[in-house]
Backbone as a printed PyTorch tensor [residue, N CA C, xyz], in Angstrom:
tensor([[[  0.8330,  -1.2220,   0.0040],
         [ -0.0080,   0.0410,   0.0000],
         [  0.8920,   1.2620,   0.0160]],

        [[  2.1080,   1.1260,  -0.0180],
         [  2.9980,   2.2420,   0.0210],
         [  3.5050,   2.6050,  -1.3820]],

        [[  2.6110,   2.5360,  -2.3440],
         [  3.0130,   2.8210,  -3.7200],
         [  3.2430,   4.3490,  -3.9680]],

        [[  4.3470,   4.6550,  -4.5930],
         [  4.6640,   6.0630,  -4.8810],
         [  5.0980,   6.1630,  -6.3160]],

        [[  4.7260,   7.2980,  -6.9190],
         [  5.2250,   7.6320,  -8.2790],
         [  5.8410,   8.9910,  -8.2120]],

        [[  7.1220,   9.1360,  -8.3960],
         [  7.8000,  10.4180,  -8.3140],
         [  7.4540,  11.1190,  -6.9880]],

        [[  7.4100,  10.3620,  -5.8950],
         [  7.1290,  10.9260,  -4.5380],
         [  5.6660,  11.1480,  -4.2790]],

        [[  4.8100,  10.9140,  -5.2250],
         [  3.3490,  11.1590,  -5.0400],
         [  2.6840,   9.8500,  -4.5940]],

        [[  1.7010,   9.9480,  -3.7460],
         [  0.9480,   8.7790,  -3.3410],
         [  0.0400,   8.3520,  -4.4330]],

        [[ -0.0010,   7.1040,  -4.7980],
         [ -0.8660,   6.5430,  -5.8420],
         [ -2.2270,   6.2760,  -5.2620]],

        [[ -3.2520,   6.8700,  -5.8450],
         [ -4.6370,   6.6330,  -5.3780],
         [ -5.1760,   5.5120,  -6.2260]],

        [[ -5.2260,   4.3130,  -5.5600],
         [ -5.6610,   3.0980,  -6.3010],
         [ -6.9330,   2.4950,  -5.6200]],

        [[ -7.4180,   1.4170,  -6.0930],
         [ -8.5910,   0.8030,  -5.5390],
         [ -8.5230,   0.4880,  -4.0750]],

        [[ -7.3770,  -0.1020,  -3.6580],
         [ -7.2240,  -0.4170,  -2.2330],
         [ -7.1960,   0.8040,  -1.3310]],

        [[ -6.4850,   1.8050,  -1.8120],
         [ -6.4440,   3.0530,  -1.0500],
         [ -7.8440,   3.7200,  -1.0360]],

        [[ -8.5470,   3.6580,  -2.0970],
         [ -9.8960,   4.2310,  -2.1750],
         [-10.8250,   3.5210,  -1.1750]],

        [[-10.7460,   2.2460,  -1.0870],
         [-11.5850,   1.4720,  -0.1390],
         [-11.2790,   1.8600,   1.2720]],

        [[ -9.9350,   1.9710,   1.5710],
         [ -9.5430,   2.3940,   2.9040],
         [-10.0480,   3.7300,   3.2950]],

        [[-10.0720,   4.7110,   2.3050],
         [-10.4930,   6.0570,   2.6060],
         [-11.9530,   6.3920,   2.3050]],

        [[-12.7260,   5.3260,   2.1130],
         [-14.1580,   5.5350,   1.6830],
         [-14.9450,   6.4820,   2.5800]],

        [[-14.8880,   6.2370,   3.9260],
         [-15.6800,   7.0890,   4.8140],
         [-15.2200,   8.5320,   4.7500]],

        [[-13.8800,   8.7060,   4.7140],
         [-13.3600,  10.0620,   4.7100],
         [-13.7100,  10.7270,   3.3270]],

        [[-13.6130,   9.9960,   2.2640],
         [-13.9750,  10.5550,   0.9510],
         [-15.4790,  10.8810,   0.8940]],

        [[-16.3080,   9.9800,   1.4480],
         [-17.7320,  10.2520,   1.4530],
         [-18.0830,  11.5170,   2.2400]],

        [[-17.4370,  11.6600,   3.3980],
         [-17.6950,  12.8770,   4.2380],
         [-17.2040,  14.1220,   3.4490]],

        [[-16.0400,  14.0110,   2.8640],
         [-15.5700,  15.2090,   2.1320],
         [-16.4070,  15.5980,   0.9430]],

        [[-16.9680,  14.5740,   0.2690],
         [-17.8670,  14.7950,  -0.8690],
         [-19.1180,  15.5110,  -0.3780]],

        [[-19.5530,  15.2010,   0.7900],
         [-20.7990,  15.8160,   1.3080],
         [-20.6400,  17.3170,   1.4900]],

        [[-19.3540,  17.7900,   1.5830],
         [-19.0840,  19.1900,   1.8120],
         [-19.3040,  20.0360,   0.5320]],

        [[-19.7430,  19.4310,  -0.5240],
         [-20.0850,  20.2320,  -1.7380],
         [-21.3810,  20.9830,  -1.5120]],

        [[-22.1550,  20.5960,  -0.4820],
         [-23.3660,  21.2860,  -0.1000],
         [-23.0820,  22.3770,   0.8620]],

        [[-23.5690,  23.5770,   0.5960],
         [-23.3710,  24.7090,   1.4970],
         [-23.9430,  24.4230,   2.8360]],

        [[-25.0910,  23.7770,   2.8930],
         [-25.7610,  23.3850,   4.1760],
         [-24.8160,  22.4950,   4.9860]],

        [[-24.2400,  21.5230,   4.3280],
         [-23.3480,  20.6030,   5.0440],
         [-22.0840,  21.2700,   5.4800]],

        [[-21.5490,  22.1890,   4.6970],
         [-20.3040,  22.8990,   5.0880],
         [-20.6230,  23.7130,   6.3750]],

        [[-21.7750,  24.3430,   6.3860],
         [-22.1530,  25.0870,   7.6160],
         [-22.2920,  24.1900,   8.8530]],

        [[-22.9010,  23.0530,   8.6570],
         [-22.9990,  22.0370,   9.7740],
         [-21.5980,  21.5680,  10.1860]],

        [[-20.6920,  21.3520,   9.1970],
         [-19.3390,  20.9020,   9.5200],
         [-18.6260,  22.0030,  10.3150]],

        [[-18.7450,  23.2690,   9.8250],
         [-18.0160,  24.4000,  10.4760],
         [-18.5740,  24.6820,  11.8640]],

        [[-19.8440,  24.3770,  12.0360],
         [-20.4690,  24.6360,  13.3900],
         [-20.0450,  23.6440,  14.3680]],

        [[-19.8950,  22.3950,  14.0200],
         [-19.5040,  21.3210,  14.9570],
         [-18.8560,  20.1520,  14.2120]],

        [[-17.5410,  20.3280,  13.9590],
         [-16.7960,  19.3520,  13.1430],
         [-16.8990,  17.9450,  13.7340]],

        [[-16.7890,  17.8340,  15.0440],
         [-16.7670,  16.5200,  15.7090],
         [-18.0840,  15.8060,  15.4840]],

        [[-19.2090,  16.4840,  15.7040],
         [-20.5430,  15.8660,  15.4910],
         [-20.7130,  15.4810,  14.0190]],

        [[-20.2470,  16.3840,  13.1560],
         [-20.4900,  16.1180,  11.7170],
         [-19.6540,  14.8720,  11.3060]],

        [[-18.4460,  14.8110,  11.7420],
         [-17.5920,  13.6820,  11.3740],
         [-18.1060,  12.3740,  11.9900]],

        [[-18.6020,  12.4480,  13.2510],
         [-19.1460,  11.2960,  13.9180],
         [-20.4470,  10.8450,  13.1570]],

        [[-21.2770,  11.7760,  12.8350],
         [-22.4780,  11.4380,  12.0700],
         [-22.1690,  10.8380,  10.6690]],

        [[-21.0060,  11.2620,  10.1180],
         [-20.6000,  10.7890,   8.8290],
         [-20.0000,   9.3710,   8.9160]],

        [[-19.8370,   8.8940,  10.0910],
         [-19.2390,   7.5510,  10.3370],
         [-17.7310,   7.4750,  10.3880]],

        [[-17.0720,   8.5940,  10.5170],
         [-15.5530,   8.5170,  10.5650],
         [-15.1770,   7.8890,  11.8910]],

        [[-14.1810,   7.0640,  11.8790],
         [-13.6640,   6.5300,  13.0870],
         [-12.6510,   7.5070,  13.7020]],

        [[-12.2110,   7.2170,  14.9160],
         [-11.4420,   8.2210,  15.6990],
         [-10.1790,   8.6760,  14.9600]],

        [[ -9.5160,   7.7030,  14.3310],
         [ -8.2750,   8.0370,  13.5910],
         [ -8.5230,   8.9840,  12.4060]],

        [[ -9.5740,   8.7250,  11.7600],
         [ -9.9200,   9.6010,  10.6040],
         [-10.3450,  10.9840,  11.1010]],

        [[-11.0510,  11.0680,  12.2130],
         [-11.4570,  12.3260,  12.7890],
         [-10.2240,  13.1230,  13.1860]],

        [[ -9.2370,  12.4050,  13.7510],
         [ -8.0350,  13.0620,  14.1470],
         [ -7.2350,  13.6600,  12.9930]],

        [[ -7.1800,  12.9300,  11.8520],
         [ -6.5390,  13.4300,  10.7010],
         [ -7.1860,  14.7760,  10.3320]],

        [[ -8.4870,  14.8750,  10.2730],
         [ -9.1840,  16.0840,   9.9080],
         [ -8.9110,  17.1670,  10.9550]],

        [[ -9.0310,  16.8090,  12.2250],
         [ -8.8530,  17.8450,  13.2680],
         [ -7.4660,  18.4810,  13.1910]],

        [[ -6.4290,  17.6250,  12.8950],
         [ -5.0480,  18.0830,  12.8200],
         [ -4.7400,  18.7830,  11.5080]],

        [[ -5.6930,  18.7140,  10.5690],
         [ -5.4960,  19.2490,   9.1930],
         [ -4.2630,  18.5640,   8.5980]],

        [[ -4.2280,  17.2420,   8.8140],
         [ -3.1050,  16.4320,   8.3250],
         [ -3.4120,  15.9620,   6.8870]],

        [[ -3.2620,  16.8430,   5.9980],
         [ -3.5830,  16.6070,   4.5730],
         [ -2.8420,  15.4020,   4.0170]],

        [[ -1.5600,  15.3150,   4.2910],
         [ -0.7190,  14.1840,   3.8100],
         [ -1.2240,  12.9050,   4.4540]],

        [[ -1.5600,  12.9770,   5.7740],
         [ -2.0590,  11.7890,   6.4260],
         [ -3.3810,  11.2870,   5.8440]],

        [[ -4.2250,  12.2650,   5.4570],
         [ -5.5200,  11.8890,   4.7920],
         [ -5.2180,  11.1560,   3.4680]],

        [[ -4.2800,  11.7030,   2.6990],
         [ -3.9430,  11.0620,   1.4240],
         [ -3.3800,   9.7000,   1.6230]],

        [[ -2.5410,   9.5340,   2.6600],
         [ -1.9140,   8.2150,   2.9080],
         [ -3.0130,   7.2810,   3.4050]],

        [[ -4.0470,   7.7700,   3.9830],
         [ -5.1620,   6.9910,   4.5480],
         [ -6.1420,   6.5320,   3.3720]],

        [[ -6.0310,   7.2450,   2.2940],
         [ -6.9040,   6.8470,   1.1570],
         [ -7.8200,   7.9410,   0.6510]],

        [[ -7.5990,   9.1070,   1.1710],
         [ -8.5040,  10.2260,   0.6590],
         [ -7.9840,  10.6640,  -0.7540]],

        [[ -8.9240,  11.0140,  -1.5750],
         [ -8.6120,  11.5530,  -2.9050],
         [ -8.1530,  13.0130,  -2.7000]],

        [[ -7.1400,  13.4200,  -3.4160],
         [ -6.6460,  14.8120,  -3.3240],
         [ -7.7760,  15.7940,  -3.6460]],

        [[ -8.6910,  15.4370,  -4.6050],
         [ -9.8090,  16.2800,  -4.9830],
         [-10.7870,  16.4530,  -3.8270]],

        [[-10.9140,  15.4220,  -3.0580],
         [-11.8610,  15.5400,  -1.8710],
         [-11.1670,  16.1820,  -0.6830]],

        [[ -9.8500,  15.9490,  -0.5200],
         [ -9.0990,  16.6440,   0.5490],
         [ -9.2950,  18.1680,   0.3890]],

        [[ -9.2310,  18.6370,  -0.8960],
         [ -9.3750,  20.0500,  -1.1610],
         [-10.7310,  20.5230,  -0.6920]],

        [[-11.7890,  19.7050,  -0.7430],
         [-13.1070,  20.1390,  -0.2600],
         [-13.0610,  20.3180,   1.2360]],

        [[-12.3770,  19.4490,   1.9200],
         [-12.2470,  19.6660,   3.4280],
         [-11.4380,  20.9110,   3.6860]],

        [[-10.3290,  21.0880,   2.9710],
         [ -9.4990,  22.2420,   3.1870],
         [-10.2710,  23.5300,   2.9150]],

        [[-11.0230,  23.6220,   1.8380],
         [-11.8000,  24.7860,   1.5770],
         [-12.8120,  25.0580,   2.6680]],

        [[-13.4220,  24.0190,   3.2240],
         [-14.4320,  24.1890,   4.2570],
         [-13.8520,  24.7340,   5.5130]],

        [[-12.5250,  24.5710,   5.6910],
         [-11.8930,  25.0740,   6.9710],
         [-10.9850,  26.2990,   6.6630]],

        [[-11.0560,  26.8270,   5.4210],
         [-10.3430,  28.0110,   5.1090],
         [ -8.9320,  27.8450,   4.6750]],

        [[ -8.5400,  26.6650,   4.2370],
         [ -7.1810,  26.3970,   3.8050],
         [ -7.1640,  26.3880,   2.2570]],

        [[ -6.1010,  26.8520,   1.7190],
         [ -5.9570,  26.8910,   0.2690],
         [ -5.2920,  25.6810,  -0.2610]],

        [[ -5.3890,  25.5310,  -1.5800],
         [ -4.7150,  24.4380,  -2.3030],
         [ -3.2280,  24.5470,  -2.0480]],

        [[ -2.6910,  25.7660,  -2.0530],
         [ -1.2680,  25.9460,  -1.7990],
         [ -0.8600,  25.5240,  -0.4220]],

        [[ -1.7150,  25.7370,   0.5740],
         [ -1.3890,  25.3610,   1.9130],
         [ -1.3590,  23.8140,   2.0320]],

        [[ -2.3140,  23.2040,   1.3380],
         [ -2.3400,  21.6980,   1.3180],
         [ -1.0610,  21.2220,   0.5900]],

        [[ -0.7390,  21.7980,  -0.4690],
         [  0.4480,  21.4300,  -1.2250],
         [  1.7350,  21.5560,  -0.4300]],

        [[  1.9050,  22.6180,   0.2790],
         [  3.0280,  22.9270,   1.1170],
         [  3.1260,  21.8440,   2.2250]],

        [[  1.9990,  21.5620,   2.8470],
         [  1.9850,  20.5720,   3.9570],
         [  2.3670,  19.1780,   3.4530]],

        [[  1.8300,  18.8120,   2.3330],
         [  2.0780,  17.4380,   1.8530],
         [  3.5190,  17.3050,   1.3530]],

        [[  4.1320,  18.4450,   1.0030],
         [  5.5470,  18.4470,   0.5910],
         [  6.4690,  18.6410,   1.7300]],

        [[  5.9330,  18.8500,   2.9840],
         [  6.7460,  19.0240,   4.1370],
         [  7.5060,  20.4000,   4.1200]],

        [[  6.8420,  21.3870,   3.5960],
         [  7.3940,  22.7510,   3.4610],
         [  6.4730,  23.7750,   4.1570]],

        [[  7.0900,  24.9220,   4.4300],
         [  6.2320,  26.1040,   4.8090],
         [  5.5870,  26.6040,   3.5190]],

        [[  4.5970,  27.4290,   3.6540],
         [  3.9380,  28.0130,   2.4950],
         [  4.9520,  28.8460,   1.6800]],

        [[  5.7500,  29.6430,   2.3980],
         [  6.7590,  30.4390,   1.6840],
         [  7.7390,  29.5780,   0.8480]],

        [[  8.1690,  28.4800,   1.4740],
         [  9.1130,  27.5690,   0.7660],
         [  8.4010,  26.9860,  -0.4110]],

        [[  7.1510,  26.6310,  -0.2880],
         [  6.3900,  26.0170,  -1.3800],
         [  6.2420,  27.0130,  -2.4780]],

        [[  5.9290,  28.2930,  -2.2250],
         [  5.7640,  29.2830,  -3.2230],
         [  7.1180,  29.5240,  -3.9630]],

        [[  8.2010,  29.5410,  -3.1500],
         [  9.5050,  29.7750,  -3.7690],
         [  9.8990,  28.6180,  -4.6910]],

        [[  9.5300,  27.4000,  -4.3030],
         [  9.8830,  26.1940,  -5.1190],
         [  9.0920,  26.1840,  -6.4070]],

        [[  7.8300,  26.6320,  -6.3320],
         [  6.9370,  26.6280,  -7.4420],
         [  7.0950,  27.8450,  -8.3770]],

        [[  7.9250,  28.7980,  -7.9260],
         [  8.1490,  29.9510,  -8.7470],
         [  7.1160,  31.0190,  -8.6540]],

        [[  6.3610,  31.1080,  -7.5800],
         [  5.2910,  32.1090,  -7.3660],
         [  5.9140,  33.3880,  -6.9220]]])
């Protein structure tokens, strides 16, 4: 399950099955009503979505890389990030193990 391509985590069937609950919860955040419920009480929302304690902890810590390693789709991780006010660049920096400034410098921004 530790498949990597050029340092990137491969999202495959096994990983997708592992991250199903997390991905399902993230997908639900496409609804403005659900985002509001999530922002109001993250713990209750995640519990109601069926996330187990480890998955909830990944979200609480904003551990984007951990979510990807657990089986979350990057596209759905971005939905969680947006719901909590984090940008795509912040997620990218975290997953690369960099500060946002380091990430911007590396990407030529």
